[in-house]
C-alpha positions in Angstrom: -70.5 -150.4 69.3 -69.3 -149.9 65.8 -70.3 -147.1 63.4 -71.1 -148.0 59.8 -70.4 -145.5 57.1 -72.3 -145.7 53.8 -70.2 -145.3 50.6 -70.7 -141.8 49.1 -72.0 -140.3 52.4 -69.5 -138.0 54.2 -68.5 -139.2 57.6 -69.6 -137.1 60.5 -67.4 -134.0 60.9 -66.1 -134.0 57.3 -66.8 -131.4 54.6 -67.9 -132.3 51.1 -66.6 -129.0 49.8 -63.0 -129.9 50.8 -62.9 -133.2 49.0 -61.1 -133.5 45.6 -63.7 -134.1 43.0 -61.6 -134.2 39.8 -58.1 -135.0 38.6 -55.5 -132.6 40.0 -53.3 -130.6 37.6 -50.1 -131.9 39.2 -51.1 -135.4 38.2 -52.5 -134.4 34.9 -49.1 -132.8 33.9 -47.6 -136.2 34.0 -49.7 -137.2 31.0 -49.6 -133.9 29.1 -47.0 -131.9 27.2 -46.9 -128.4 28.6 -46.8 -125.3 26.3 -43.5 -123.6 27.1 -41.5 -120.6 25.9 -38.0 -120.5 24.6 -35.5 -119.3 27.2 -35.8 -115.6 27.9 -33.2 -113.0 28.7 -33.5 -109.5 30.3 -30.2 -108.1 29.0 -31.3 -107.7 25.3 -31.5 -104.1 24.2 -32.5 -102.4 21.0 -28.8 -102.2 19.9 -29.5 -99.4 17.5 -25.8 -98.7 16.9 -25.3 -102.1 15.4 -28.3 -101.7 13.3 -27.6 -98.2 11.8 -23.8 -98.4 11.2 -22.9 -99.2 7.6 -20.6 -102.3 7.9 -17.4 -102.4 5.7 -15.8 -105.7 4.8 -12.2 -105.8 6.1 -10.7 -108.8 4.3 -7.2 -108.4 5.7 -8.3 -107.8 9.3 -7.0 -104.2 9.2 -8.6 -101.0 7.9 -6.4 -98.0 7.1 -7.9 -94.5 7.1 -6.0 -92.3 4.6 -6.4 -88.6 5.1 -4.9 -85.4 3.8 -1.8 -84.2 5.6 -2.7 -82.3 8.7 -0.6 -80.0 10.8 -3.2 -79.7 13.6 -2.1 -82.0 16.4 -4.7 -83.8 18.4 -6.2 -82.2 21.4 -7.2 -84.4 24.3 -8.0 -84.0 28.0 -5.5 -83.7 30.8 -6.2 -86.0 33.8 -5.7 -85.3 37.5 -5.0 -87.2 40.7 -7.1 -86.2 43.7 -6.0 -86.9 47.3 -8.5 -85.5 49.7 -8.8 -81.8 48.8 -5.4 -81.8 47.0 -5.3 -82.1 43.3 -2.2 -82.6 41.1 -1.7 -83.1 37.3 -1.1 -86.6 36.0 2.2 -85.9 34.2 1.8 -88.4 31.2 -1.5 -86.8 30.3 0.3 -83.5 29.6 1.0 -85.0 26.2 -2.7 -84.2 25.4 -1.8 -80.5 25.2 -1.1 -79.6 21.6 2.4 -78.2 22.1 3.5 -81.4 24.0 1.9 -84.1 21.9 4.5 -86.9 21.3 7.0 -85.5 23.8 9.0 -88.4 25.1 10.9 -87.1 28.1 9.0 -88.4 31.1 11.3 -86.6 33.6 10.6 -83.2 32.1 6.8 -83.9 32.1 7.0 -84.9 35.8 8.8 -81.7 36.7 6.4 -79.7 34.6 3.4 -81.3 36.4 4.9 -80.2 39.8 4.9 -76.6 38.7 1.1 -76.3 38.5 -0.5 -74.7 41.5 -4.1 -75.5 42.6 -6.7 -72.8 42.7 -10.4 -73.1 43.7 -13.0 -70.9 42.2 -16.6 -70.1 42.9 -19.6 -69.8 40.7 -19.8 -66.3 39.0 -16.1 -65.6 39.6 -14.3 -63.8 36.8 -11.0 -65.6 36.2 -9.7 -63.0 33.7 -11.0 -60.5 31.2 -10.4 -60.1 27.5 -7.3 -57.9 26.7 -5.3 -58.9 29.7 -1.8 -60.4 29.1 -1.6 -64.2 29.0 0.8 -65.0 31.8 -0.5 -68.4 32.9 -1.8 -71.6 31.5 -4.9 -73.1 33.1 -6.1 -76.7 33.3 -9.6 -77.2 34.6 -9.6 -80.1 37.0 -13.3 -79.8 38.0 -16.2 -77.5 37.2 -17.4 -75.6 34.2 -16.4 -72.1 32.9 -17.8 -69.8 30.2 -15.7 -68.1 27.5 -17.1 -64.5 27.2 -16.6 -62.6 24.0 -17.6 -59.2 22.7 -19.8 -59.0 19.6 -19.6 -56.6 16.7 -22.0 -54.2 18.4 -20.4 -54.4 21.9 -22.7 -56.9 23.5 -21.2 -59.7 25.5 -22.1 -63.4 24.9 -21.0 -66.9 25.8 -18.8 -68.1 22.9 -17.7 -71.3 24.4 -18.1 -73.6 27.5 -15.1 -75.5 29.0 -15.2 -78.3 31.6 -13.1 -81.0 33.2 -9.8 -81.6 31.5 -9.9 -78.6 29.2 -7.1 -76.1 29.0 -6.8 -72.4 28.5 -3.8 -70.3 27.7 -1.6 -72.1 25.2 -2.7 -69.4 22.7 0.3 -67.5 24.0 2.7 -69.8 22.0 1.3 -68.7 18.6 -0.1 -65.2 19.5 2.0 -62.2 18.7 0.7 -59.9 21.5 0.0 -62.7 24.0 -3.3 -61.2 25.3 -6.5 -63.0 26.1 -8.9 -62.7 23.1 -11.8 -63.5 25.4 -12.7 -63.5 29.1 -13.5 -66.4 31.3 -16.2 -66.6 34.0 -16.9 -69.6 36.2 -20.3 -71.1 35.6 -20.0 -73.5 38.6 -17.7 -73.8 41.5 -14.6 -75.9 40.7 -10.8 -76.3 40.8 -8.2 -75.4 38.2 -4.4 -75.9 38.0 -2.4 -72.8 37.0 1.1 -72.7 35.5 2.9 -69.4 35.3 4.6 -68.8 31.9 7.9 -67.8 33.5 8.0 -71.2 35.3 7.4 -72.9 31.9 10.0 -70.8 30.2 12.6 -71.5 32.8 12.1 -75.2 32.3 12.3 -74.8 28.5 15.6 -73.0 28.8 17.1 -75.9 30.7 15.6 -78.7 28.5 16.9 -78.9 24.9 14.3 -81.6 24.2 11.5 -79.3 25.3 12.8 -76.4 23.2 13.0 -78.7 20.1 9.4 -79.9 20.8 8.1 -76.3 20.9 10.0 -75.2 17.8 8.6 -78.1 15.8 5.1 -77.2 17.0 5.5 -73.5 16.1 6.9 -74.5 12.6 3.8 -76.6 11.9 1.6 -73.8 13.2 3.1 -71.4 10.7 2.6 -73.5 7.6 -0.4 -72.7 5.3 -3.3 -74.7 6.4 -7.1 -74.8 6.4 -9.3 -74.0 9.4 -9.3 -77.8 10.0 -5.6 -77.9 10.2 -5.1 -79.7 6.8 -2.3 -78.7 4.4 -3.6 -75.9 2.2 -4.3 -76.5 -1.5 -3.2 -73.4 -3.4 -5.9 -72.1 -5.9 -6.5 -69.0 -7.9 -9.9 -67.5 -8.5 -11.4 -64.3 -9.9 -8.3 -63.4 -11.9 -8.3 -61.9 -15.4 -5.9 -62.2 -18.3 -2.8 -64.3 -18.4 -2.4 -64.8 -14.7 0.3 -67.2 -13.4 -1.6 -70.1 -11.8 -0.2 -71.6 -8.6 1.1 -75.1 -8.7 -0.2 -77.4 -6.0 -0.7 -81.0 -4.9 -2.6 -82.8 -2.2 -0.3 -84.3 0.4 -1.3 -87.3 2.5 -0.5 -88.4 6.0 2.7 -90.5 6.0 1.5 -92.7 8.9 -2.3 -93.0 8.6 -4.2 -94.7 11.4 -5.0 -98.4 11.1 -7.8 -100.2 12.8 -7.5 -103.9 13.6 -10.6 -106.0 14.1 -11.3 -106.6 17.8 -12.8 -109.8 19.1 -15.3 -110.9 21.7 -15.2 -114.6 22.5 -16.4 -117.2 24.9 -16.5 -121.0 25.1 -20.0 -122.5 25.3 -20.2 -125.8 27.1 -23.1 -128.3 27.0 -23.0 -131.7 28.6 -23.5 -134.5 26.0 -26.3 -136.1 28.2 -28.3 -132.9 27.9 -27.8 -132.7 24.2 -28.7 -136.4 23.7 -31.7 -136.8 26.1 -33.3 -133.4 26.5 -33.3 -132.1 22.9 -37.1 -132.2 22.4 -39.1 -130.1 21.7 -36.3 -127.5 21.7 -32.7 -128.0 20.6 -30.7 -127.3 23.8 -27.5 -126.4 21.9 -29.4 -123.9 19.7 -31.1 -122.2 22.6 -27.8 -122.0 24.6 -26.1 -120.6 21.5 -28.9 -118.0 20.8 -28.6 -116.5 24.3 -24.7 -116.6 24.1 -24.8 -114.7 20.8 -27.2 -112.1 22.3 -24.7 -111.5 25.1 -21.8 -111.2 22.6 -23.7 -108.6 20.5 -24.5 -106.6 23.6 -20.8 -106.6 24.5 -19.9 -105.7 20.9 -22.1 -102.6 21.1 -20.6 -101.6 24.4 -17.1 -101.9 23.0 -18.0 -99.8 19.9 -19.1 -97.0 22.3 -16.5 -97.3 25.1 -13.4 -99.1 23.9 -10.3 -96.8 24.4 -8.8 -97.8 21.1 -11.7 -97.4 18.7 -14.8 -96.6 20.8 -16.8 -93.6 19.6 -16.8 -91.7 23.0 -13.1 -92.2 23.5 -12.1 -91.3 19.9 -14.2 -88.2 19.3 -11.9 -85.2 18.7 -11.5 -82.5 21.3 -12.9 -79.8 19.0 -16.0 -81.9 18.5 -16.8 -82.1 22.2 -19.2 -79.4 23.5 -20.7 -78.7 26.9 -24.3 -78.1 27.8 -25.0 -74.5 28.6 -27.1 -75.1 31.7 -26.9 -78.8 32.6 -29.9 -80.7 31.1 -30.0 -81.3 27.4 -31.9 -78.4 25.9 -33.1 -77.8 22.3 -30.3 -75.2 22.0 -27.7 -77.8 23.0 -29.0 -80.2 20.4 -29.0 -77.5 17.7 -25.3 -76.8 18.5 -24.4 -80.5 18.3 -26.3 -80.8 15.1 -24.7 -77.7 13.5 -21.1 -79.0 14.1 -21.2 -81.3 11.1 -22.8 -81.7 7.8 -25.3 -84.5 7.2 -25.8 -85.7 10.8 -27.8 -88.9 10.4 -28.4 -90.1 14.0 -28.2 -89.1 17.6 -27.3 -91.7 20.2 -28.3 -91.2 23.8 -28.9 -93.1 27.0 -32.7 -93.6 27.5 -32.5 -91.4 30.6 -30.9 -88.6 28.6 -33.7 -88.9 26.0 -36.2 -88.6 28.9 -34.3 -85.5 30.2 -34.4 -83.9 26.7 -38.1 -84.6 26.5 -38.7 -82.8 29.9 -36.8 -79.8 28.6 -38.9 -79.7 25.5 -42.1 -80.0 27.4 -41.1 -77.2 29.8 -40.7 -74.9 26.7 -43.9 -76.1 25.0 -41.9 -77.8 22.2 -43.0 -81.2 21.0 -40.3 -83.1 19.0 -41.4 -85.1 16.1 -40.9 -88.7 15.2 -39.5 -90.4 12.2 -39.8 -94.0 10.9 -36.6 -96.0 11.0 -36.4 -99.6 10.0 -40.1 -99.9 10.5 -40.3 -98.3 13.9 -41.3 -94.8 15.0 -38.5 -93.2 17.0 -38.2 -89.7 18.5 -36.3 -87.1 16.4 -34.9 -83.6 16.5 -34.9 -81.5 13.3 -35.7 -84.7 11.4 -32.7 -86.6 12.8 -33.6 -89.7 14.8 -32.7 -89.9 18.5 -31.8 -93.5 19.2 -31.5 -95.1 22.6 -28.2 -96.7 23.6 -27.8 -97.9 27.1 -24.1 -98.5 26.6 -23.4 -94.8 26.9 -22.2 -94.5 30.5 -23.9 -92.5 33.3 -21.3 -90.7 35.4 -21.8 -90.4 39.1 -25.4 -91.3 38.6 -26.5 -88.0 37.1 -24.6 -87.0 33.9 -24.2 -88.7 30.6 -23.4 -87.8 26.9 -25.2 -87.5 23.6 -23.5 -88.5 20.4 -24.3 -87.0 17.0 -22.7 -88.6 13.9 -22.6 -88.8 10.2 -22.3 -92.4 8.9 -21.0 -94.2 5.8 -17.9 -94.3 3.7 -19.4 -92.1 0.9 -20.2 -89.4 3.4 -16.8 -89.5 5.2 -18.6 -90.6 8.3 -18.4 -93.4 10.9 -18.3 -97.0 9.7 -18.4 -100.3 11.4 -15.7 -102.9 10.4 -16.2 -106.6 10.2 -15.2 -109.6 8.1 -17.6 -112.0 6.6 -16.9 -115.4 5.2 -15.2 -116.7 8.3 -14.8 -120.5 8.8 -17.8 -121.9 10.6 -19.6 -118.6 10.2 -23.0 -118.6 12.0 -23.9 -114.9 11.5 -22.0 -112.2 9.6 -18.5 -111.9 11.2 -19.5 -114.3 14.0 -18.3 -117.9 14.0 -19.2 -121.0 16.1 -16.4 -123.7 16.1 -16.7 -127.1 17.5 -13.8 -127.7 20.0 -14.5 -131.3 20.8 -15.7 -133.4 23.8 -13.6 -133.7 26.9 -13.2 -136.7 29.3 -16.2 -135.5 31.3 -18.4 -135.7 28.2 -18.8 -131.9 27.9 -19.2 -130.5 24.4 -17.4 -127.2 23.8 -18.0 -124.6 21.1 -15.8 -121.5 20.5 -18.0 -118.5 19.8 -16.2 -115.5 18.3 -17.4 -112.1 17.1 -15.1 -109.8 15.2 -15.7 -106.0 14.8 -14.3 -102.5 15.1 -15.3 -99.0 14.1 -13.6 -96.1 12.3 -14.1 -92.4 12.3 -13.1 -91.4 8.8 -12.7 -87.6 9.4 -12.8 -85.8 12.8 -16.0 -83.9 12.3 -17.9 -87.1 11.5 -18.8 -87.4 15.2 -19.6 -85.0 18.0 -20.3 -85.4 21.7 -22.5 -83.3 24.0 -20.9 -83.8 27.4 -21.9 -83.5 31.0 -25.6 -83.9 30.2 -27.6 -83.6 33.4 -30.2 -86.4 33.4 -31.5 -86.3 37.0 -34.9 -84.8 37.6 -35.0 -81.5 39.4 -37.0 -81.1 42.6 -40.3 -79.5 42.0 
């Protein structure tokens, strides 16, 4: 016996609700053009540094920074090698000490490094007190110490904070009495390397090169100079009558620093079949090029912050680096960073450092203002914008740095360097050159961005170091 089914009437056991009653979207897409976005990219940041730096045209590819003659040698940070609990001085980095800058005898430096002895200290320990004779040089391998001075009315105060890589005690070379002008107390536990002056003197007596180095250093230290270390310009003021006026001139550095433009490059490859057949509604080469340029600009900003040759963090002067007093960035720390230079225009900080500063302000009942910059409202401190820069590194997951700087050639600040008018220029100082099509039908384009940065005078930039950004436990 057969069962007949009438058209339009569901068969026994079937459900009308489960049957398709209209055209499915999967089929409809075959006849429709979808609305689509351009390719998106997560790695694009605000890149405030590139936006606020004044860019100087460098036609010859090299920018020379002429300065007044300076007798003050650079002061850097000594580095260390740690093996388990044992710490030793990295000998070449001893050239960062002012008396040894430019010293070329590696063998003497190696022997000098072996004469440092390791000492561990605990928080609150007094390393020495003011007025005691200077009989050792100290290099701080790890930890933080406070310099304690006595005020005019006898009260004691913290006059300075020193941390990893700093040195104490080379004052004995230029001090007549050779006594500590301040005391030092450990703010945290840490390790230092100590060198006894007799051990240093014994090595100097045996090395003629080292004696010559020290004599040259002392000769420069005794020349008339400003508090910035520049050669003094002799002037007369407040005199009466026919006073003999001093003669003077402004001397210049004989070997000024030169900055060559750096480059970030890549080769963009696109198959000709893609460029020919899949170019509607979006140009495939243009979209590939847009994202490639975004990546290049991100790398450019990273290099401007971290490059060892011209990066802002690496080239900030020792005297312009300060330490936080308690760990997190407080309003007091920001005030000290701000006061180190005239005309500070911007602060640069990692977003997590900005959040840590906001927490410190909130805990004190302080509410920082905002300022308008390039059409956007950004946080500020004392009217100076605090701009986010995720290229500033986070060390060990919990500390970072905050940069304060003056900008512009007219202000003797920080400037960006580039060259416009390049062949096949796509954006200022960025070129896109067609490199041809290979035997696999792949089109290649050379994408190049040229850039650098220059700090015109040392106090144009300052760095607040060892900024604690982790959130304390409640």
